[in-house]
PDB file of N, CA, C and O in Angstrom:
ATOM      1  N   MET A   1      -8.920  10.104  70.348  1.00  0.00           N
ATOM      2  CA  MET A   1      -8.686  11.228  71.011  1.00  0.00           C
ATOM      3  C   MET A   1      -9.445  10.976  72.505  1.00  0.00           C
ATOM      4  O   MET A   1     -10.394  10.192  72.488  1.00  0.00           O
ATOM      5  N   PHE A   2      -9.143  11.487  73.560  1.00  0.00           N
ATOM      6  CA  PHE A   2     -10.011  11.717  74.518  1.00  0.00           C
ATOM      7  C   PHE A   2     -10.131  12.611  75.698  1.00  0.00           C
ATOM      8  O   PHE A   2      -9.178  13.371  75.873  1.00  0.00           O
ATOM      9  N   GLU A   3     -10.761  12.648  76.238  1.00  0.00           N
ATOM     10  CA  GLU A   3     -10.635  13.882  77.605  1.00  0.00           C
ATOM     11  C   GLU A   3     -10.713  13.271  78.886  1.00  0.00           C
ATOM     12  O   GLU A   3     -11.463  12.307  79.042  1.00  0.00           O
ATOM     13  N   SER A   4     -10.027  13.719  79.825  1.00  0.00           N
ATOM     14  CA  SER A   4      -9.896  13.157  81.094  1.00  0.00           C
ATOM     15  C   SER A   4     -10.058  14.586  82.262  1.00  0.00           C
ATOM     16  O   SER A   4      -9.540  15.671  81.999  1.00  0.00           O
ATOM     17  N   SER A   5     -10.622  14.408  83.163  1.00  0.00           N
ATOM     18  CA  SER A   5     -10.904  14.647  84.673  1.00  0.00           C
ATOM     19  C   SER A   5     -10.456  14.618  85.552  1.00  0.00           C
ATOM     20  O   SER A   5     -10.487  13.462  85.973  1.00  0.00           O
ATOM     21  N   TYR A   6      -9.652  15.715  86.657  1.00  0.00           N
ATOM     22  CA  TYR A   6      -8.754  15.126  87.437  1.00  0.00           C
ATOM     23  C   TYR A   6      -8.720  16.205  88.891  1.00  0.00           C
ATOM     24  O   TYR A   6      -8.577  17.417  88.731  1.00  0.00           O
ATOM     25  N   GLU A   7      -8.830  15.754  89.925  1.00  0.00           N
ATOM     26  CA  GLU A   7      -8.799  16.660  90.870  1.00  0.00           C
ATOM     27  C   GLU A   7      -7.692  16.307  92.123  1.00  0.00           C
ATOM     28  O   GLU A   7      -7.497  15.157  92.515  1.00  0.00           O
ATOM     29  N   ILE A   8      -7.092  17.358  92.607  1.00  0.00           N
ATOM     30  CA  ILE A   8      -5.884  16.745  93.371  1.00  0.00           C
ATOM     31  C   ILE A   8      -6.178  17.682  94.554  1.00  0.00           C
ATOM     32  O   ILE A   8      -6.314  18.892  94.371  1.00  0.00           O
ATOM     33  N   ILE A   9      -6.272  17.129  95.737  1.00  0.00           N
ATOM     34  CA  ILE A   9      -6.537  17.778  97.154  1.00  0.00           C
ATOM     35  C   ILE A   9      -5.093  18.193  97.670  1.00  0.00           C
ATOM     36  O   ILE A   9      -4.220  17.327  97.729  1.00  0.00           O
ATOM     37  N   ILE A  10      -4.851  19.384  98.012  1.00  0.00           N
ATOM     38  CA  ILE A  10      -3.286  19.313  98.549  1.00  0.00           C
ATOM     39  C   ILE A  10      -3.415  20.006  99.997  1.00  0.00           C
ATOM     40  O   ILE A  10      -3.893  21.135 100.099  1.00  0.00           O
ATOM     41  N   LYS A  11      -2.969  19.280 101.101  1.00  0.00           N
ATOM     42  CA  LYS A  11      -3.146  20.138 102.253  1.00  0.00           C
ATOM     43  C   LYS A  11      -2.086  20.118 102.833  1.00  0.00           C
ATOM     44  O   LYS A  11      -1.150  19.347 102.619  1.00  0.00           O
ATOM     45  N   ASN A  12      -2.174  21.319 103.940  1.00  0.00           N
ATOM     46  CA  ASN A  12      -1.085  22.047 104.387  1.00  0.00           C
ATOM     47  C   ASN A  12      -0.981  21.911 106.013  1.00  0.00           C
ATOM     48  O   ASN A  12      -1.627  22.849 106.481  1.00  0.00           O
ATOM     49  N   ALA A  13      -0.480  21.196 106.948  1.00  0.00           N
ATOM     50  CA  ALA A  13      -0.420  21.045 108.305  1.00  0.00           C
ATOM     51  C   ALA A  13       0.375  22.134 109.063  1.00  0.00           C
ATOM     52  O   ALA A  13       0.267  22.311 110.277  1.00  0.00           O
ATOM     53  N   LYS A  14       1.171  22.837 108.260  1.00  0.00           N
ATOM     54  CA  LYS A  14       1.891  23.638 108.841  1.00  0.00           C
ATOM     55  C   LYS A  14       1.478  25.059 109.164  1.00  0.00           C
ATOM     56  O   LYS A  14       0.844  25.605 108.261  1.00  0.00           O
ATOM     57  N   LYS A  15       1.693  25.759 110.228  1.00  0.00           N
ATOM     58  CA  LYS A  15       1.296  26.687 110.803  1.00  0.00           C
ATOM     59  C   LYS A  15       1.937  28.024 109.866  1.00  0.00           C
ATOM     60  O   LYS A  15       1.752  29.087 110.457  1.00  0.00           O
ATOM     61  N   GLU A  16       2.437  28.132 108.931  1.00  0.00           N
ATOM     62  CA  GLU A  16       2.288  28.822 107.862  1.00  0.00           C
ATOM     63  C   GLU A  16       2.440  28.524 106.171  1.00  0.00           C
ATOM     64  O   GLU A  16       2.973  27.513 105.714  1.00  0.00           O
ATOM     65  N   ARG A  17       1.912  29.521 105.435  1.00  0.00           N
ATOM     66  CA  ARG A  17       1.589  29.136 104.148  1.00  0.00           C
ATOM     67  C   ARG A  17       2.490  28.513 103.404  1.00  0.00           C
ATOM     68  O   ARG A  17       3.507  29.095 103.781  1.00  0.00           O
ATOM     69  N   VAL A  18       3.009  27.362 102.227  1.00  0.00           N
ATOM     70  CA  VAL A  18       3.310  26.923 101.717  1.00  0.00           C
ATOM     71  C   VAL A  18       3.208  26.927 100.309  1.00  0.00           C
ATOM     72  O   VAL A  18       2.047  26.953  99.900  1.00  0.00           O
ATOM     73  N   MET A  19       4.202  26.905  99.348  1.00  0.00           N
ATOM     74  CA  MET A  19       4.215  26.816  98.112  1.00  0.00           C
ATOM     75  C   MET A  19       4.750  25.783  97.382  1.00  0.00           C
ATOM     76  O   MET A  19       5.965  25.733  97.190  1.00  0.00           O
ATOM     77  N   VAL A  20       3.974  24.927  96.936  1.00  0.00           N
ATOM     78  CA  VAL A  20       3.843  23.408  96.376  1.00  0.00           C
ATOM     79  C   VAL A  20       4.041  23.534  94.972  1.00  0.00           C
ATOM     80  O   VAL A  20       3.413  24.438  94.419  1.00  0.00           O
ATOM     81  N   THR A  21       4.769  22.829  94.298  1.00  0.00           N
ATOM     82  CA  THR A  21       4.748  22.237  92.927  1.00  0.00           C
ATOM     83  C   THR A  21       4.265  20.910  92.355  1.00  0.00           C
ATOM     84  O   THR A  21       4.867  19.861  92.581  1.00  0.00           O
ATOM     85  N   ILE A  22       3.212  20.978  91.638  1.00  0.00           N
ATOM     86  CA  ILE A  22       2.641  19.401  91.219  1.00  0.00           C
ATOM     87  C   ILE A  22       3.111  19.227  89.762  1.00  0.00           C
ATOM     88  O   ILE A  22       3.354  20.189  89.034  1.00  0.00           O
ATOM     89  N   GLN A  23       3.191  18.334  89.498  1.00  0.00           N
ATOM     90  CA  GLN A  23       3.664  17.660  88.046  1.00  0.00           C
ATOM     91  C   GLN A  23       3.046  16.388  87.750  1.00  0.00           C
ATOM     92  O   GLN A  23       3.020  15.369  88.440  1.00  0.00           O
ATOM     93  N   GLU A  24       2.561  16.611  86.631  1.00  0.00           N
ATOM     94  CA  GLU A  24       1.669  15.632  85.995  1.00  0.00           C
ATOM     95  C   GLU A  24       1.877  15.349  84.582  1.00  0.00           C
ATOM     96  O   GLU A  24       1.529  15.973  83.580  1.00  0.00           O
ATOM     97  N   PRO A  25       2.686  13.990  84.770  1.00  0.00           N
ATOM     98  CA  PRO A  25       3.205  13.606  83.571  1.00  0.00           C
ATOM     99  C   PRO A  25       1.524  13.199  82.455  1.00  0.00           C
ATOM    100  O   PRO A  25       0.553  12.529  82.808  1.00  0.00           O
ATOM    101  N   ILE A  26       1.739  13.849  81.225  1.00  0.00           N
ATOM    102  CA  ILE A  26       0.622  13.547  80.273  1.00  0.00           C
ATOM    103  C   ILE A  26       1.135  12.944  78.926  1.00  0.00           C
ATOM    104  O   ILE A  26       1.827  13.643  78.186  1.00  0.00           O
ATOM    105  N   PRO A  27       0.795  11.599  78.577  1.00  0.00           N
ATOM    106  CA  PRO A  27       1.361  11.464  77.295  1.00  0.00           C
ATOM    107  C   PRO A  27       0.990  11.701  76.280  1.00  0.00           C
ATOM    108  O   PRO A  27      -0.101  12.265  76.372  1.00  0.00           O
ATOM    109  N   GLY A  28       1.468  11.519  74.768  1.00  0.00           N
ATOM    110  CA  GLY A  28       0.907  11.764  73.430  1.00  0.00           C
ATOM    111  C   GLY A  28       0.966  13.460  73.612  1.00  0.00           C
ATOM    112  O   GLY A  28       1.646  14.111  74.406  1.00  0.00           O
ATOM    113  N   GLU A  29      -0.079  13.967  72.495  1.00  0.00           N
ATOM    114  CA  GLU A  29      -0.008  15.228  72.148  1.00  0.00           C
ATOM    115  C   GLU A  29      -1.353  15.821  72.967  1.00  0.00           C
ATOM    116  O   GLU A  29      -2.463  15.312  72.812  1.00  0.00           O
ATOM    117  N   TRP A  30      -1.121  16.901  73.812  1.00  0.00           N
ATOM    118  CA  TRP A  30      -2.552  17.095  74.964  1.00  0.00           C
ATOM    119  C   TRP A  30      -2.491  18.502  74.929  1.00  0.00           C
ATOM    120  O   TRP A  30      -1.640  19.196  74.375  1.00  0.00           O
ATOM    121  N   LYS A  31      -3.684  18.927  75.710  1.00  0.00           N
ATOM    122  CA  LYS A  31      -3.824  20.404  75.674  1.00  0.00           C
ATOM    123  C   LYS A  31      -4.778  20.439  76.739  1.00  0.00           C
ATOM    124  O   LYS A  31      -5.707  19.634  76.801  1.00  0.00           O
ATOM    125  N   ILE A  32      -4.592  21.298  77.539  1.00  0.00           N
ATOM    126  CA  ILE A  32      -5.445  21.757  79.018  1.00  0.00           C
ATOM    127  C   ILE A  32      -6.605  22.530  78.371  1.00  0.00           C
ATOM    128  O   ILE A  32      -6.524  23.525  77.651  1.00  0.00           O
ATOM    129  N   LEU A  33      -7.736  21.846  78.789  1.00  0.00           N
ATOM    130  CA  LEU A  33      -8.843  22.534  78.095  1.00  0.00           C
ATOM    131  C   LEU A  33      -9.575  23.556  79.262  1.00  0.00           C
ATOM    132  O   LEU A  33     -10.418  24.399  78.955  1.00  0.00           O
ATOM    133  N   LYS A  34      -9.119  23.332  80.570  1.00  0.00           N
ATOM    134  CA  LYS A  34      -9.825  24.043  81.812  1.00  0.00           C
ATOM    135  C   LYS A  34      -8.905  23.516  82.826  1.00  0.00           C
ATOM    136  O   LYS A  34      -8.382  22.401  82.843  1.00  0.00           O
ATOM    137  N   GLU A  35      -8.744  24.766  83.924  1.00  0.00           N
ATOM    138  CA  GLU A  35      -7.973  24.347  84.906  1.00  0.00           C
ATOM    139  C   GLU A  35      -8.306  25.186  85.966  1.00  0.00           C
ATOM    140  O   GLU A  35      -8.762  26.286  85.652  1.00  0.00           O
ATOM    141  N   SER A  36      -8.158  24.863  87.414  1.00  0.00           N
ATOM    142  CA  SER A  36      -8.660  26.022  88.684  1.00  0.00           C
ATOM    143  C   SER A  36      -7.179  26.624  88.776  1.00  0.00           C
ATOM    144  O   SER A  36      -7.153  27.716  89.345  1.00  0.00           O
ATOM    145  N   HIS A  37      -6.224  26.253  88.438  1.00  0.00           N
ATOM    146  CA  HIS A  37      -4.946  27.255  88.764  1.00  0.00           C
ATOM    147  C   HIS A  37      -4.169  27.364  87.428  1.00  0.00           C
ATOM    148  O   HIS A  37      -4.097  26.421  86.639  1.00  0.00           O
ATOM    149  N   PRO A  38      -3.641  28.467  87.240  1.00  0.00           N
ATOM    150  CA  PRO A  38      -2.716  28.351  85.973  1.00  0.00           C
ATOM    151  C   PRO A  38      -1.535  27.496  85.851  1.00  0.00           C
ATOM    152  O   PRO A  38      -0.940  27.402  86.925  1.00  0.00           O
ATOM    153  N   SER A  39      -0.964  26.792  84.812  1.00  0.00           N
ATOM    154  CA  SER A  39      -0.132  25.740  84.465  1.00  0.00           C
ATOM    155  C   SER A  39       0.778  26.284  83.421  1.00  0.00           C
ATOM    156  O   SER A  39       0.512  27.165  82.604  1.00  0.00           O
ATOM    157  N   GLN A  40       2.128  25.491  83.600  1.00  0.00           N
ATOM    158  CA  GLN A  40       3.155  25.848  82.727  1.00  0.00           C
ATOM    159  C   GLN A  40       3.296  24.670  81.815  1.00  0.00           C
ATOM    160  O   GLN A  40       3.084  23.611  82.406  1.00  0.00           O
ATOM    161  N   LYS A  41       3.594  24.545  80.538  1.00  0.00           N
ATOM    162  CA  LYS A  41       3.973  23.082  79.891  1.00  0.00           C
ATOM    163  C   LYS A  41       5.581  23.048  80.344  1.00  0.00           C
ATOM    164  O   LYS A  41       6.353  23.990  80.163  1.00  0.00           O
ATOM    165  N   ALA A  42       5.850  22.080  80.821  1.00  0.00           N
ATOM    166  CA  ALA A  42       7.243  21.935  81.571  1.00  0.00           C
ATOM    167  C   ALA A  42       7.855  21.378  80.222  1.00  0.00           C
ATOM    168  O   ALA A  42       8.603  22.117  79.582  1.00  0.00           O
ATOM    169  N   SER A  43       7.533  19.953  79.711  1.00  0.00           N
ATOM    170  CA  SER A  43       7.998  19.472  78.850  1.00  0.00           C
ATOM    171  C   SER A  43       7.054  18.880  77.925  1.00  0.00           C
ATOM    172  O   SER A  43       5.864  18.881  78.242  1.00  0.00           O
ATOM    173  N   SER A  44       7.325  18.505  77.110  1.00  0.00           N
ATOM    174  CA  SER A  44       6.151  17.711  75.997  1.00  0.00           C
ATOM    175  C   SER A  44       5.385  16.743  76.835  1.00  0.00           C
ATOM    176  O   SER A  44       4.205  16.659  76.496  1.00  0.00           O
ATOM    177  N   ASN A  45       5.701  16.074  77.724  1.00  0.00           N
ATOM    178  CA  ASN A  45       4.665  15.335  78.421  1.00  0.00           C
ATOM    179  C   ASN A  45       4.484  15.617  80.088  1.00  0.00           C
ATOM    180  O   ASN A  45       4.201  14.769  80.935  1.00  0.00           O
ATOM    181  N   THR A  46       4.700  16.874  80.273  1.00  0.00           N
ATOM    182  CA  THR A  46       4.922  17.202  81.951  1.00  0.00           C
ATOM    183  C   THR A  46       4.153  18.423  81.976  1.00  0.00           C
ATOM    184  O   THR A  46       4.593  19.259  81.187  1.00  0.00           O
ATOM    185  N   SER A  47       2.992  18.840  82.734  1.00  0.00           N
ATOM    186  CA  SER A  47       2.226  19.922  83.098  1.00  0.00           C
ATOM    187  C   SER A  47       2.762  20.197  84.409  1.00  0.00           C
ATOM    188  O   SER A  47       3.176  19.345  85.195  1.00  0.00           O
ATOM    189  N   LEU A  48       2.722  21.556  84.610  1.00  0.00           N
ATOM    190  CA  LEU A  48       3.539  21.957  86.149  1.00  0.00           C
ATOM    191  C   LEU A  48       2.450  23.144  86.768  1.00  0.00           C
ATOM    192  O   LEU A  48       2.055  24.150  86.179  1.00  0.00           O
ATOM    193  N   TRP A  49       2.217  22.832  87.703  1.00  0.00           N
ATOM    194  CA  TRP A  49       1.571  23.833  88.692  1.00  0.00           C
ATOM    195  C   TRP A  49       2.322  24.067  89.914  1.00  0.00           C
ATOM    196  O   TRP A  49       3.048  23.326  90.576  1.00  0.00           O
ATOM    197  N   LYS A  50       1.926  25.429  90.064  1.00  0.00           N
ATOM    198  CA  LYS A  50       2.672  25.927  91.130  1.00  0.00           C
ATOM    199  C   LYS A  50       1.712  26.931  92.180  1.00  0.00           C
ATOM    200  O   LYS A  50       1.505  28.125  91.964  1.00  0.00           O
ATOM    201  N   ILE A  51       1.251  26.256  93.207  1.00  0.00           N
ATOM    202  CA  ILE A  51       0.147  26.848  94.089  1.00  0.00           C
ATOM    203  C   ILE A  51       0.694  26.765  95.440  1.00  0.00           C
ATOM    204  O   ILE A  51       1.498  25.988  95.956  1.00  0.00           O
ATOM    205  N   GLU A  52      -0.230  28.202  96.059  1.00  0.00           N
ATOM    206  CA  GLU A  52      -0.056  28.557  97.630  1.00  0.00           C
ATOM    207  C   GLU A  52      -1.146  28.154  98.156  1.00  0.00           C
ATOM    208  O   GLU A  52      -2.300  28.497  97.896  1.00  0.00           O
ATOM    209  N   ILE A  53      -0.647  27.204  99.120  1.00  0.00           N
ATOM    210  CA  ILE A  53      -1.474  26.495 100.319  1.00  0.00           C
ATOM    211  C   ILE A  53      -1.776  27.268 101.647  1.00  0.00           C
ATOM    212  O   ILE A  53      -0.743  27.619 102.217  1.00  0.00           O
ATOM    213  N   PRO A  54      -2.637  27.528 102.116  1.00  0.00           N
ATOM    214  CA  PRO A  54      -2.520  28.628 103.300  1.00  0.00           C
ATOM    215  C   PRO A  54      -2.411  27.644 104.397  1.00  0.00           C
ATOM    216  O   PRO A  54      -2.758  26.465 104.325  1.00  0.00           O
ATOM    217  N   ALA A  55      -1.797  28.356 105.616  1.00  0.00           N
ATOM    218  CA  ALA A  55      -1.476  27.415 106.776  1.00  0.00           C
ATOM    219  C   ALA A  55      -2.658  26.970 107.426  1.00  0.00           C
ATOM    220  O   ALA A  55      -3.652  27.622 107.744  1.00  0.00           O
ATOM    221  N   GLU A  56      -2.363  25.563 107.600  1.00  0.00           N
ATOM    222  CA  GLU A  56      -3.201  24.556 108.563  1.00  0.00           C
ATOM    223  C   GLU A  56      -4.941  24.374 107.350  1.00  0.00           C
ATOM    224  O   GLU A  56      -6.031  23.974 107.761  1.00  0.00           O
ATOM    225  N   GLY A  57      -4.602  24.837 105.837  1.00  0.00           N
ATOM    226  CA  GLY A  57      -5.394  24.583 104.848  1.00  0.00           C
ATOM    227  C   GLY A  57      -5.414  23.781 103.815  1.00  0.00           C
ATOM    228  O   GLY A  57      -4.554  22.905 103.715  1.00  0.00           O
ATOM    229  N   LYS A  58      -6.224  23.911 103.036  1.00  0.00           N
ATOM    230  CA  LYS A  58      -6.202  23.278 101.767  1.00  0.00           C
ATOM    231  C   LYS A  58      -6.485  23.697 100.547  1.00  0.00           C
ATOM    232  O   LYS A  58      -7.012  24.808 100.494  1.00  0.00           O
ATOM    233  N   THR A  59      -6.282  23.106  99.484  1.00  0.00           N
ATOM    234  CA  THR A  59      -6.557  23.731  98.150  1.00  0.00           C
ATOM    235  C   THR A  59      -6.629  22.342  97.258  1.00  0.00           C
ATOM    236  O   THR A  59      -6.105  21.247  97.466  1.00  0.00           O
ATOM    237  N   THR A  60      -7.519  22.826  96.133  1.00  0.00           N
ATOM    238  CA  THR A  60      -8.154  21.791  95.260  1.00  0.00           C
ATOM    239  C   THR A  60      -7.955  22.401  94.264  1.00  0.00           C
ATOM    240  O   THR A  60      -8.597  23.407  93.964  1.00  0.00           O
ATOM    241  N   LEU A  61      -6.543  21.647  93.204  1.00  0.00           N
ATOM    242  CA  LEU A  61      -6.412  21.571  91.917  1.00  0.00           C
ATOM    243  C   LEU A  61      -7.422  20.729  90.992  1.00  0.00           C
ATOM    244  O   LEU A  61      -7.380  19.509  91.145  1.00  0.00           O
ATOM    245  N   THR A  62      -8.188  21.169  90.194  1.00  0.00           N
ATOM    246  CA  THR A  62      -9.037  20.459  89.112  1.00  0.00           C
ATOM    247  C   THR A  62      -8.674  20.827  87.834  1.00  0.00           C
ATOM    248  O   THR A  62      -8.824  22.029  87.614  1.00  0.00           O
ATOM    249  N   TYR A  63      -8.240  20.163  86.921  1.00  0.00           N
ATOM    250  CA  TYR A  63      -8.136  20.316  85.284  1.00  0.00           C
ATOM    251  C   TYR A  63      -8.994  19.365  84.514  1.00  0.00           C
ATOM    252  O   TYR A  63      -9.763  18.550  85.025  1.00  0.00           O
ATOM    253  N   ARG A  64      -8.762  19.571  83.061  1.00  0.00           N
ATOM    254  CA  ARG A  64      -9.323  18.632  82.073  1.00  0.00           C
ATOM    255  C   ARG A  64      -8.567  18.826  80.912  1.00  0.00           C
ATOM    256  O   ARG A  64      -8.359  19.957  80.471  1.00  0.00           O
ATOM    257  N   VAL A  65      -8.024  17.535  80.241  1.00  0.00           N
ATOM    258  CA  VAL A  65      -7.211  17.715  79.670  1.00  0.00           C
ATOM    259  C   VAL A  65      -7.814  16.705  78.394  1.00  0.00           C
ATOM    260  O   VAL A  65      -8.616  15.774  78.458  1.00  0.00           O
ATOM    261  N   GLN A  66      -7.098  17.278  77.244  1.00  0.00           N
ATOM    262  CA  GLN A  66      -7.815  16.530  75.947  1.00  0.00           C
ATOM    263  C   GLN A  66      -6.298  15.828  75.429  1.00  0.00           C
ATOM    264  O   GLN A  66      -5.276  16.496  75.274  1.00  0.00           O
ATOM    265  N   VAL A  67      -6.399  14.324  75.198  1.00  0.00           N
ATOM    266  CA  VAL A  67      -4.989  13.729  74.744  1.00  0.00           C
ATOM    267  C   VAL A  67      -5.457  12.930  73.275  1.00  0.00           C
ATOM    268  O   VAL A  67      -6.420  12.198  73.048  1.00  0.00           O
ATOM    269  N   LYS A  68      -4.306  13.422  72.369  1.00  0.00           N
ATOM    270  CA  LYS A  68      -4.695  12.480  70.977  1.00  0.00           C
ATOM    271  C   LYS A  68      -3.416  11.737  71.165  1.00  0.00           C
ATOM    272  O   LYS A  68      -2.424  12.274  71.657  1.00  0.00           O
ATOM    273  N   TYR A  69      -3.448  10.503  70.768  1.00  0.00           N
ATOM    274  CA  TYR A  69      -2.272   9.283  70.366  1.00  0.00           C
ATOM    275  C   TYR A  69      -2.039   8.999  68.948  1.00  0.00           C
ATOM    276  O   TYR A  69      -1.218   8.145  68.616  1.00  0.00           O
TER     277      TYR A  69
END
């Protein structure tokens, strides 16, 4: 079993806000311990975030996951 932390910076160069979908593959038996935005378990090995990014701005997604093999 181990824990990993991730940080993903999403930038938007458009003049209007956008909604982006982030899909992260996570192998094995896993659970999210901490996250900056709410996620959904899309499948047994994929976590999914839908995040709104402001016009000409950026947002940072951070999460910590525990994985068992």
